[in-house]
SEKOLPA-993783 format. One line per field, with one value per residue: residue in three letters; x, y, z of N, C-alpha, C, O in turn. Coordinates in steps of 0.05 Angstrom, whole numbers, plus 5000, padded with zeros to 4 digits. Example, Ala and Ser with C-alpha at 12.3 -4.5 7.8 and 13.67 -1.06 7.14 Angstrom:
<vovos>
type = [Ala/Ser]
n.x = [5264/5257]
n.y = [4886/4955]
n.z = [5156/5142]
ca.x = [5246/5273]
ca.y = [4910/4979]
ca.z = [5156/5143]
c.x = [5264/5258]
c.y = [4934/5001]
c.z = [5156/5157]
o.x = [5285/5268]
o.y = [4934/5023]
o.z = [5169/5161]
</vovos>
This chain:
<vovos>
type = [Met/Ser/Ile/Glu/Thr/Val/Lys/Leu/Asn/Asp/Gly/Val/Glu/Ile/Pro/Val/Tyr/Gly/Phe/Gly/Thr/Phe/Met/Ile/Pro/Ala/Asp/Gly/Ser/Thr/Tyr/Lys/Ala/Val/Arg/Glu/Ala/Leu/Asp/Ala/Gly/Ile/Arg/His/Ile/Asp/Thr/Ala/Val/Ala/Tyr/Phe/Asn/Glu/Gln/Glu/Val/Gly/Lys/Ala/Ile/Lys/Asp/Ser/Gly/Ile/Pro/Arg/Glu/Glu/Ile/Phe/Val/Thr/Ser/Lys/Leu/Trp/Leu/Gln/Asp/Tyr/Gly/Tyr/Glu/Ala/Ala/Lys/Lys/Gly/Ile/Glu/Thr/Ser/Leu/Arg/Lys/Leu/Asp/Met/Asp/Tyr/Met/Asp/Leu/Tyr/Leu/Leu/His/Gln/Pro/Tyr/Gly/Asp/Val/Pro/Gly/Ala/Trp/Lys/Ala/Leu/Glu/Asp/Ala/Lys/Ala/Glu/Gly/Lys/Ile/Arg/Ser/Ile/Gly/Val/Ser/Asn/Met/Thr/Pro/Lys/Ile/Trp/Asn/Ser/Phe/Val/Pro/Asp/Phe/Lys/Thr/Met/Pro/Ser/Val/Asn/Gln/Val/Glu/Phe/Asn/Pro/Tyr/Tyr/Gln/Gln/Lys/Glu/Ile/Arg/Lys/Leu/Met/Ala/Pro/Ala/Gly/Val/Arg/Leu/Glu/Ser/Trp/Gly/Pro/Leu/Gly/His/Gly/Asn/Gln/Asp/Leu/Leu/Ser/Asp/Pro/Val/Ile/Thr/Arg/Ile/Ala/Glu/Ala/His/Gly/Lys/Asp/Ala/Gly/Gln/Thr/Ile/Leu/Arg/Phe/Glu/Val/Gln/Asp/Gly/Val/Ile/Val/Phe/Pro/Lys/Ser/Thr/His/Ala/Glu/Arg/Ile/Lys/Ser/Asn/Met/Glu/Ile/Phe/Asp/Phe/Ser/Leu/Thr/Asp/Asp/Glu/Met/Asp/Ala/Ile/Arg/Ala/Leu/Asp/Thr/Gly/Lys/Gly/Ser/His/Asp/Pro/Asp/Ala/Pro/Gly/Val/Gln/Asp/Ala/Leu/Leu/Ala/Ala/Phe/Asp/Val/His/Ala/Asn/Asp]
n.x = [9299/9247/9195/9127/9091/9028/8990/8956/8889/8899/8950/8995/9050/9045/9077/9065/9070/9080/9111/9082/9077/9046/9033/9087/9137/9159/9210/9260/9249/9220/9257/9295/9262/9242/9288/9303/9276/9275/9333/9322/9294/9246/9203/9164/9133/9092/9055/9036/9000/8975/9007/9051/9105/9121/9178/9209/9202/9221/9276/9301/9296/9319/9376/9374/9399/9380/9351/9303/9264/9255/9228/9165/9126/9068/9035/8980/8927/8900/8834/8834/8850/8813/8772/8782/8832/8853/8867/8903/8944/8963/8980/9032/9048/9062/9099/9140/9149/9169/9208/9209/9200/9156/9100/9085/9034/8970/8926/8863/8855/8812/8736/8701/8668/8691/8699/8701/8716/8766/8785/8783/8830/8872/8862/8877/8933/8958/8950/8982/9037/9053/9027/9031/8992/8921/8874/8831/8807/8786/8728/8667/8617/8569/8589/8624/8581/8563/8594/8636/8616/8603/8654/8708/8748/8770/8783/8847/8857/8825/8843/8825/8812/8830/8821/8830/8786/8759/8732/8710/8674/8631/8646/8687/8659/8637/8680/8706/8689/8706/8759/8788/8832/8844/8874/8900/8900/8924/8929/8946/8907/8921/8945/8913/8900/8874/8859/8910/8917/8881/8853/8843/8877/8932/8932/8937/8980/9016/9023/9057/9094/9104/9093/9033/9024/9048/9018/8972/8980/8998/8950/8918/8951/8948/8892/8886/8899/8940/8990/9012/9043/9066/9125/9167/9214/9275/9288/9226/9204/9240/9219/9166/9157/9166/9134/9126/9146/9116/9050/8977/8930/8867/8824/8844/8850/8799/8783/8803/8773/8723/8730/8702/8685/8649/8660/8691/8745/8734/8685/8671/8620/8595/8559/8582/8639/8664/8665/8698/8740/8770/8774/8814/8872/8914/8943/8973/9007/9061/9080]
n.y = [6004/5954/5938/5927/5865/5835/5783/5761/5736/5691/5674/5702/5746/5810/5876/5923/5979/6010/6035/6086/6101/6134/6183/6198/6218/6178/6199/6185/6204/6164/6120/6146/6164/6104/6086/6114/6100/6046/6043/6072/6033/6017/5957/5951/5960/6003/5999/6019/5992/6046/6080/6088/6079/6026/6005/6038/6027/5970/5969/6000/5969/5916/5951/5952/5910/5886/5829/5800/5764/5791/5840/5867/5868/5906/5913/5939/5926/5955/5985/5979/5929/5894/5839/5764/5745/5794/5807/5774/5781/5836/5826/5794/5838/5874/5840/5846/5889/5899/5870/5824/5751/5748/5769/5803/5822/5831/5878/5894/5959/5982/5980/5965/5949/5881/5858/5798/5764/5793/5780/5728/5712/5733/5699/5655/5665/5671/5622/5598/5613/5665/5714/5727/5742/5768/5815/5872/5943/6009/5993/5998/5983/5973/5961/5917/5881/5872/5841/5806/5764/5731/5710/5664/5662/5700/5769/5781/5834/5907/5965/6029/6102/6122/6157/6192/6227/6200/6139/6097/6058/6024/5997/5959/5933/5895/5873/5849/5796/5765/5764/5803/5857/5925/5971/6031/6085/6155/6165/6212/6245/6266/6311/6343/6404/6418/6371/6353/6397/6388/6404/6355/6319/6342/6361/6301/6293/6321/6310/6261/6273/6270/6287/6318/6285/6237/6213/6207/6168/6128/6112/6098/6052/6025/6015/5972/5983/5978/6020/6070/6121/6172/6208/6241/6264/6247/6257/6266/6220/6187/6207/6204/6150/6134/6107/6072/6062/6081/6089/6095/6117/6074/6120/6155/6136/6129/6176/6197/6156/6189/6234/6224/6236/6205/6217/6218/6243/6216/6187/6120/6105/6145/6173/6161/6156/6109/6117/6162/6140/6108/6138/6162/6156/6118/6060/6028/6055/6065/6016]
n.z = [7668/7673/7624/7629/7615/7585/7583/7526/7498/7467/7487/7479/7495/7506/7514/7548/7535/7488/7427/7380/7312/7275/7229/7224/7187/7122/7112/7136/7178/7213/7216/7249/7299/7308/7328/7372/7403/7412/7437/7485/7505/7494/7467/7427/7376/7336/7272/7213/7151/7123/7142/7120/7125/7139/7124/7142/7197/7192/7178/7227/7262/7247/7244/7286/7321/7357/7382/7335/7360/7407/7397/7394/7345/7307/7257/7206/7164/7111/7081/7033/7019/7032/7038/7025/6981/6980/7023/7037/7003/7016/7073/7062/7036/7073/7113/7073/7062/7121/7120/7140/7179/7198/7239/7299/7313/7276/7249/7232/7207/7194/7208/7161/7100/7064/7118/7141/7100/7100/7148/7149/7123/7161/7197/7172/7160/7211/7227/7195/7219/7206/7234/7293/7337/7320/7305/7311/7297/7317/7332/7346/7396/7360/7316/7321/7342/7299/7269/7299/7322/7290/7270/7269/7308/7363/7367/7390/7405/7404/7377/7393/7399/7462/7514/7581/7573/7546/7552/7532/7558/7544/7497/7517/7559/7525/7507/7547/7569/7536/7539/7508/7495/7507/7463/7465/7417/7410/7470/7501/7486/7436/7449/7474/7503/7549/7572/7587/7624/7660/7725/7755/7741/7738/7803/7812/7788/7812/7862/7858/7836/7788/7706/7673/7632/7639/7681/7661/7620/7658/7692/7651/7631/7683/7681/7656/7601/7535/7518/7466/7460/7423/7395/7371/7388/7431/7487/7501/7495/7525/7569/7570/7580/7640/7677/7713/7755/7794/7830/7824/7871/7885/7897/7861/7820/7810/7817/7764/7726/7734/7696/7647/7586/7543/7498/7432/7393/7338/7311/7293/7279/7248/7192/7121/7134/7123/7068/7057/7087/7052/7006/7022/7011/6972/6982/6958/6922/6917/6908]
ca.x = [9265/9228/9169/9107/9076/9006/8980/8926/8874/8918/8978/9015/9051/9055/9087/9034/9075/9099/9121/9066/9086/9026/9041/9112/9141/9182/9235/9284/9241/9206/9274/9310/9244/9241/9314/9310/9253/9291/9349/9304/9280/9218/9201/9135/9129/9068/9061/9007/9006/8969/9023/9071/9133/9125/9201/9236/9207/9236/9302/9310/9294/9336/9399/9391/9419/9368/9336/9275/9242/9251/9210/9141/9116/9048/9024/8953/8910/8885/8811/8835/8860/8802/8760/8802/8854/8868/8883/8932/8975/8961/8994/9057/9067/9069/9116/9161/9165/9179/9236/9204/9180/9129/9088/9065/9004/8965/8897/8846/8863/8786/8719/8680/8675/8695/8713/8694/8742/8792/8785/8795/8858/8883/8862/8903/8965/8960/8955/9011/9056/9055/9026/9024/8967/8904/8858/8813/8816/8762/8709/8647/8598/8551/8606/8634/8557/8553/8617/8652/8600/8603/8682/8713/8763/8761/8803/8864/8861/8814/8853/8808/8808/8821/8840/8817/8763/8736/8745/8703/8666/8615/8654/8700/8638/8628/8704/8715/8690/8731/8794/8802/8855/8843/8897/8896/8911/8914/8933/8952/8890/8925/8958/8893/8915/8846/8866/8933/8923/8855/8860/8849/8906/8953/8932/8950/9011/9032/9029/9075/9126/9101/9079/9009/9028/9058/9003/8947/8991/8996/8920/8913/8969/8936/8866/8890/8896/8958/8990/9039/9046/9079/9141/9190/9234/9287/9272/9202/9201/9245/9204/9138/9164/9170/9104/9127/9158/9096/9018/8958/8906/8836/8817/8859/8833/8762/8776/8803/8746/8698/8731/8701/8656/8644/8658/8720/8742/8724/8665/8665/8591/8585/8558/8609/8666/8681/8674/8722/8771/8774/8786/8837/8903/8926/8960/8995/9014/9089/9088]
ca.y = [6002/5941/5949/5899/5845/5826/5758/5767/5721/5667/5664/5716/5758/5835/5894/5945/5998/6018/6066/6092/6116/6141/6213/6206/6213/6161/6213/6181/6205/6143/6110/6154/6152/6079/6077/6128/6091/6025/6049/6079/6012/6004/5927/5947/5988/6000/6017/6006/6002/6067/6104/6089/6072/6003/5997/6049/6013/5947/5971/6012/5943/5904/5955/5961/5892/5872/5798/5807/5756/5812/5863/5865/5889/5903/5931/5939/5920/5972/5978/5973/5900/5874/5803/5740/5743/5820/5814/5750/5804/5850/5810/5792/5860/5884/5831/5849/5913/5905/5853/5799/5727/5746/5800/5800/5835/5849/5886/5902/5979/5997/5956/5966/5933/5856/5852/5775/5758/5796/5769/5698/5710/5741/5675/5639/5671/5660/5582/5592/5624/5693/5727/5708/5746/5781/5838/5897/5972/6026/5980/6012/5962/5969/5948/5898/5872/5863/5822/5787/5740/5709/5707/5637/5668/5716/5779/5786/5869/5920/5986/6054/6117/6123/6175/6200/6238/6179/6117/6067/6036/6012/5969/5947/5910/5875/5858/5837/5765/5743/5781/5824/5879/5951/5982/6058/6108/6180/6161/6229/6253/6285/6333/6370/6424/6415/6347/6356/6415/6384/6402/6327/6304/6357/6356/6274/6290/6334/6290/6238/6281/6269/6305/6303/6257/6212/6212/6196/6145/6112/6112/6083/6022/6007/6014/5953/5996/5979/6042/6071/6145/6183/6229/6248/6277/6224/6265/6259/6190/6171/6214/6183/6118/6138/6108/6042/6068/6096/6072/6111/6102/6076/6147/6175/6118/6135/6210/6204/6155/6202/6252/6204/6247/6189/6226/6220/6263/6207/6164/6103/6095/6169/6166/6173/6149/6087/6125/6187/6133/6087/6153/6181/6150/6092/6045/6014/6080/6060/5986]
ca.z = [7679/7655/7612/7644/7592/7593/7559/7509/7501/7466/7500/7466/7512/7493/7529/7552/7533/7459/7408/7355/7292/7263/7219/7229/7153/7123/7105/7151/7211/7225/7222/7270/7324/7325/7338/7390/7417/7416/7451/7504/7519/7485/7457/7422/7357/7326/7256/7196/7116/7115/7158/7094/7141/7146/7106/7159/7222/7192/7179/7247/7282/7237/7247/7325/7330/7378/7368/7328/7376/7429/7395/7384/7317/7292/7232/7200/7134/7102/7077/7000/7022/7047/7021/7028/6963/6968/7044/7041/6988/7031/7089/7044/7026/7098/7117/7053/7076/7145/7121/7169/7165/7215/7250/7330/7318/7258/7260/7208/7212/7197/7204/7138/7078/7068/7146/7142/7081/7108/7177/7150/7116/7184/7211/7162/7160/7237/7232/7180/7233/7195/7251/7321/7343/7305/7320/7301/7308/7315/7321/7364/7403/7339/7295/7336/7342/7270/7262/7315/7330/7264/7272/7284/7325/7380/7362/7413/7409/7387/7380/7389/7412/7490/7537/7602/7562/7523/7566/7515/7572/7532/7480/7537/7566/7504/7498/7577/7573/7517/7548/7489/7507/7490/7453/7463/7399/7423/7499/7508/7477/7415/7459/7483/7524/7571/7580/7604/7646/7673/7752/7772/7732/7753/7825/7824/7780/7834/7887/7851/7833/7758/7696/7666/7612/7655/7704/7646/7613/7688/7689/7626/7637/7709/7682/7639/7567/7524/7496/7452/7458/7395/7399/7363/7407/7443/7517/7505/7490/7547/7597/7574/7598/7670/7693/7717/7779/7817/7820/7832/7886/7887/7904/7845/7793/7810/7800/7739/7716/7732/7675/7622/7578/7528/7473/7420/7369/7314/7303/7264/7266/7231/7159/7107/7152/7106/7036/7060/7090/7028/6988/7032/6996/6954/6995/6928/6898/6910/6915]
c.x = [9254/9203/9153/9098/9055/9004/8958/8917/8877/8943/8998/9021/9062/9058/9057/9035/9088/9102/9100/9079/9065/9032/9072/9129/9160/9200/9256/9278/9224/9233/9292/9290/9252/9269/9321/9290/9258/9308/9335/9294/9256/9218/9176/9134/9104/9062/9025/9015/8999/8979/9046/9096/9142/9161/9222/9234/9223/9265/9310/9312/9316/9371/9400/9395/9404/9352/9314/9254/9239/9236/9190/9129/9089/9045/8989/8944/8894/8856/8811/8842/8838/8782/8790/8833/8870/8886/8905/8951/8975/8984/9026/9067/9081/9096/9147/9173/9177/9205/9230/9192/9156/9130/9080/9043/8994/8932/8889/8841/8828/8758/8701/8693/8675/8706/8709/8718/8768/8808/8799/8826/8876/8888/8881/8927/8972/8962/8987/9037/9067/9045/9024/9002/8952/8885/8846/8817/8786/8737/8687/8635/8578/8565/8615/8610/8565/8567/8628/8633/8605/8639/8693/8728/8773/8787/8819/8857/8843/8830/8837/8819/8802/8845/8823/8784/8742/8748/8728/8697/8649/8633/8669/8683/8632/8661/8710/8709/8699/8759/8799/8811/8845/8866/8887/8902/8896/8911/8935/8925/8892/8934/8939/8902/8899/8848/8892/8938/8892/8870/8860/8869/8928/8955/8956/8980/9028/9037/9046/9099/9124/9091/9051/9002/9032/9032/8971/8963/8996/8974/8914/8931/8957/8910/8859/8884/8928/8961/9019/9040/9068/9100/9167/9221/9248/9284/9252/9197/9213/9229/9175/9139/9167/9146/9105/9135/9141/9066/9006/8947/8887/8832/8822/8850/8805/8765/8779/8782/8731/8704/8713/8676/8636/8641/8687/8720/8735/8704/8658/8636/8581/8577/8573/8627/8678/8691/8698/8744/8779/8782/8806/8861/8893/8946/8980/9006/9047/9100/9105]
c.y = [5980/5945/5918/5887/5840/5802/5765/5739/5691/5660/5676/5734/5790/5857/5917/5974/5996/6044/6063/6109/6129/6174/6211/6194/6195/6176/6207/6182/6188/6127/6115/6145/6127/6078/6088/6112/6061/6019/6065/6054/5999/5977/5921/5968/5984/6009/6008/6007/6029/6086/6113/6089/6041/5993/6009/6034/5985/5948/5986/5987/5926/5914/5961/5943/5876/5850/5808/5790/5780/5838/5853/5879/5882/5925/5926/5932/5939/5969/5969/5948/5879/5849/5796/5744/5772/5823/5791/5767/5818/5841/5806/5815/5881/5869/5834/5880/5922/5891/5834/5777/5734/5770/5788/5804/5837/5855/5890/5928/5988/5977/5962/5948/5894/5851/5821/5762/5762/5786/5742/5690/5723/5714/5656/5634/5668/5631/5584/5602/5651/5719/5713/5718/5766/5803/5851/5919/5989/6008/5989/5984/5953/5955/5926/5871/5855/5850/5798/5768/5718/5703/5672/5637/5692/5736/5779/5820/5882/5949/6004/6075/6114/6140/6181/6213/6226/6151/6084/6047/6015/5989/5957/5925/5887/5857/5838/5807/5753/5751/5788/5853/5903/5958/6009/6074/6129/6175/6193/6255/6276/6309/6350/6374/6421/6390/6346/6388/6415/6383/6374/6321/6320/6359/6322/6277/6304/6319/6269/6244/6278/6285/6292/6282/6236/6195/6204/6168/6124/6104/6093/6053/6010/6000/5982/5955/5991/6007/6049/6102/6153/6204/6217/6259/6259/6235/6261/6229/6172/6183/6201/6161/6111/6135/6082/6050/6083/6084/6094/6098/6099/6102/6158/6163/6129/6161/6214/6190/6169/6229/6243/6228/6238/6203/6232/6238/6245/6182/6151/6095/6120/6161/6189/6163/6130/6101/6148/6168/6121/6117/6172/6173/6112/6082/6032/6033/6080/6034/5981]
c.z = [7663/7646/7627/7613/7604/7572/7549/7506/7484/7465/7500/7485/7502/7523/7525/7543/7505/7449/7378/7330/7267/7251/7226/7198/7154/7105/7119/7180/7224/7234/7254/7303/7336/7339/7360/7414/7434/7438/7483/7525/7515/7467/7440/7403/7338/7299/7229/7163/7114/7132/7138/7102/7144/7150/7129/7186/7216/7196/7202/7269/7272/7246/7276/7336/7352/7370/7362/7351/7406/7428/7389/7362/7309/7272/7233/7176/7133/7082/7041/6995/7030/7028/7022/7013/6968/6996/7045/7028/7006/7053/7080/7038/7050/7112/7104/7059/7094/7143/7142/7168/7183/7236/7281/7329/7296/7261/7229/7217/7217/7194/7187/7114/7083/7096/7143/7126/7092/7133/7168/7136/7140/7199/7204/7161/7194/7247/7215/7196/7219/7212/7275/7334/7325/7323/7305/7314/7293/7314/7352/7371/7380/7317/7302/7330/7313/7255/7269/7324/7308/7259/7276/7303/7336/7376/7390/7424/7397/7395/7372/7402/7447/7502/7563/7603/7552/7533/7559/7531/7560/7509/7501/7553/7551/7502/7527/7576/7557/7519/7517/7499/7485/7488/7451/7436/7408/7450/7509/7500/7458/7423/7470/7509/7556/7583/7596/7628/7664/7700/7761/7769/7740/7783/7832/7814/7803/7859/7883/7844/7796/7735/7687/7654/7625/7674/7682/7628/7641/7686/7672/7632/7662/7701/7663/7607/7557/7506/7493/7442/7443/7400/7379/7369/7438/7476/7524/7504/7517/7575/7596/7584/7627/7684/7707/7752/7804/7807/7831/7849/7879/7886/7872/7823/7791/7805/7776/7721/7715/7713/7651/7609/7550/7505/7461/7402/7335/7323/7282/7254/7249/7200/7146/7112/7125/7078/7041/7069/7063/7004/6999/7020/6978/6968/6979/6913/6895/6911/6877]
o.x = [9251/9188/9164/9099/9055/9014/8941/8932/8862/8956/9017/9001/9085/9045/9040/9017/9105/9098/9101/9089/9073/9037/9079/9132/9175/9206/9275/9290/9214/9233/9298/9297/9263/9270/9341/9291/9250/9305/9349/9288/9247/9237/9166/9135/9099/9064/9004/9032/9017/8966/9057/9112/9164/9170/9244/9255/9237/9277/9334/9326/9333/9388/9419/9397/9414/9339/9302/9232/9220/9231/9190/9124/9083/9052/8976/8964/8876/8856/8793/8842/8842/8784/8811/8854/8893/8908/8927/8973/8995/9007/9043/9091/9100/9114/9169/9195/9190/9223/9246/9171/9135/9148/9070/9028/9010/8916/8903/8824/8820/8759/8680/8715/8662/8726/8733/8737/8786/8832/8821/8839/8900/8909/8896/8940/8995/8973/9008/9058/9090/9052/9015/8990/8966/8884/8848/8827/8773/8725/8695/8639/8570/8554/8611/8614/8570/8561/8630/8643/8609/8644/8678/8729/8785/8810/8805/8854/8838/8829/8830/8836/8781/8869/8800/8767/8719/8769/8729/8706/8653/8628/8659/8692/8624/8663/8718/8727/8702/8777/8816/8795/8841/8882/8868/8927/8872/8889/8921/8926/8878/8933/8947/8908/8908/8839/8892/8957/8882/8890/8879/8884/8947/8978/8976/8999/9051/9057/9053/9119/9143/9076/9045/8984/9018/9029/8951/8950/8997/8974/8905/8918/8955/8901/8837/8871/8944/8945/9039/9038/9090/9090/9179/9242/9236/9277/9248/9179/9203/9227/9164/9119/9171/9136/9084/9126/9149/9061/9018/8948/8879/8839/8803/8843/8793/8749/8765/8772/8718/8686/8712/8656/8618/8620/8704/8700/8732/8709/8645/8628/8561/8589/8577/8640/8698/8713/8717/8766/8800/8798/8813/8875/8875/8968/9002/9016/9059/9124/9115]
o.y = [5985/5956/5897/5900/5839/5802/5776/5720/5672/5646/5671/5743/5793/5856/5923/5989/5980/6067/6046/6131/6132/6189/6232/6171/6190/6166/6223/6171/6195/6120/6100/6129/6122/6068/6080/6114/6054/6001/6062/6054/5979/5977/5898/5991/5962/6033/5995/6021/6041/6106/6134/6100/6033/5979/5998/6028/5977/5934/5987/5987/5920/5898/5971/5945/5856/5853/5823/5800/5781/5854/5830/5903/5859/5949/5916/5933/5941/5950/5958/5940/5855/5846/5810/5746/5774/5833/5797/5771/5813/5851/5817/5817/5897/5883/5829/5889/5943/5896/5828/5778/5721/5784/5766/5790/5850/5840/5890/5929/5997/5959/5967/5938/5883/5837/5819/5751/5746/5783/5733/5669/5721/5707/5643/5613/5660/5622/5574/5600/5657/5741/5690/5701/5782/5806/5844/5921/5985/6009/5985/5965/5930/5939/5909/5849/5832/5844/5777/5754/5694/5687/5659/5617/5707/5727/5778/5827/5873/5956/6003/6069/6108/6140/6172/6212/6232/6141/6062/6024/5991/5965/5935/5902/5865/5833/5815/5792/5729/5746/5776/5869/5903/5954/6014/6071/6130/6180/6196/6278/6296/6329/6373/6360/6423/6388/6336/6395/6434/6370/6369/6316/6307/6359/6318/6267/6298/6321/6257/6230/6284/6302/6269/6266/6216/6171/6195/6147/6100/6083/6071/6032/5986/5980/5972/5940/6001/6016/6041/6107/6142/6222/6196/6260/6257/6218/6254/6219/6152/6171/6190/6151/6089/6152/6071/6036/6093/6074/6110/6073/6117/6109/6168/6178/6136/6172/6229/6203/6168/6245/6260/6235/6250/6201/6245/6249/6257/6164/6158/6085/6118/6144/6213/6159/6136/6099/6148/6173/6131/6113/6193/6194/6096/6094/6027/6027/6091/6029/5959]
o.z = [7639/7662/7633/7592/7629/7550/7563/7509/7488/7449/7513/7496/7493/7544/7509/7541/7501/7458/7360/7333/7244/7270/7238/7190/7172/7083/7117/7198/7246/7258/7272/7322/7357/7362/7372/7438/7456/7454/7503/7549/7525/7450/7437/7409/7326/7300/7231/7153/7102/7138/7137/7087/7151/7169/7135/7199/7234/7212/7200/7289/7288/7253/7289/7360/7362/7349/7378/7359/7422/7446/7379/7364/7303/7273/7250/7161/7150/7067/7029/6972/7034/7003/7022/7026/6962/6998/7056/7038/7019/7050/7094/7033/7049/7122/7114/7061/7095/7159/7159/7156/7179/7246/7284/7343/7284/7272/7209/7235/7238/7177/7198/7111/7100/7094/7145/7137/7094/7137/7177/7138/7134/7209/7218/7161/7199/7267/7222/7185/7223/7206/7278/7345/7313/7347/7281/7336/7273/7293/7375/7356/7380/7303/7284/7319/7310/7232/7256/7341/7310/7242/7290/7317/7320/7379/7411/7448/7374/7419/7348/7418/7458/7501/7562/7621/7549/7525/7569/7529/7564/7510/7503/7557/7559/7497/7525/7583/7560/7504/7504/7510/7461/7506/7437/7438/7414/7458/7529/7507/7457/7408/7476/7528/7579/7606/7619/7642/7676/7705/7777/7788/7751/7792/7845/7826/7809/7874/7903/7844/7781/7744/7689/7658/7621/7678/7693/7627/7636/7673/7679/7637/7664/7711/7658/7592/7573/7489/7504/7418/7449/7414/7375/7357/7460/7491/7548/7519/7528/7596/7615/7596/7636/7700/7713/7770/7824/7785/7845/7850/7864/7863/7860/7805/7770/7789/7763/7703/7694/7711/7633/7621/7539/7493/7473/7395/7314/7338/7262/7233/7235/7187/7149/7091/7111/7067/7024/7061/7055/6986/6988/7019/6976/6967/6988/6891/6876/6915/6870]
</vovos>
């Protein structure tokens, strides 16, 4: 089964379906899960400095024997390394931990602090060939409008929380004119049972002989969203991928669009989020 790709606004091709490694520990579990994802045919792996597992991701990719250029690798810069000089060092640290010459996509993980300085470092690393595409994450319309109009380069991606109950309509309106792609974290709503047993979704799933998770992922990909569900179970990794052999009708798409509540589990605009995230951990503790 071949996974579809789309072209980002800088011309780089990205697989619409990938594998997320958030909260998979670096005790061999990340290595094993990434190897299983690659064995299943996934060629897009998403990690981050703040996941503390870049090293295992890089090793799994290297040991897979798959040519590096066939795998799309994303990582993200943590808040601790914002500002131009710190971000330049942060990029080098990610490359060293991944044991790679370049990353396919690198994101500003959280949109606080010296975002302009960090963004400039990403732009320069892209110009030097160390990163193919650059993007942002967790940007709301308010945050987007306070930073992005001053960027010299438009982001290729904004990675945000997205699922049928939280469809990010406002930020998508801002991103659309510049061709910025939305990537979803938590595409299955963090295993939200209300979502997975929603009668609209289960009815549509039944009509296609699919499960609720596959139906949700199909909706998202068909709606132009890039997804990377996370699982550490080989069977679930395989079954999550089985979304390219069916399509939802316009009526089915509209029925799922109507489930949007406009609310998610994380509000980047909430007071105190920046301080809480910065205090959450030290990404250099083990350097």
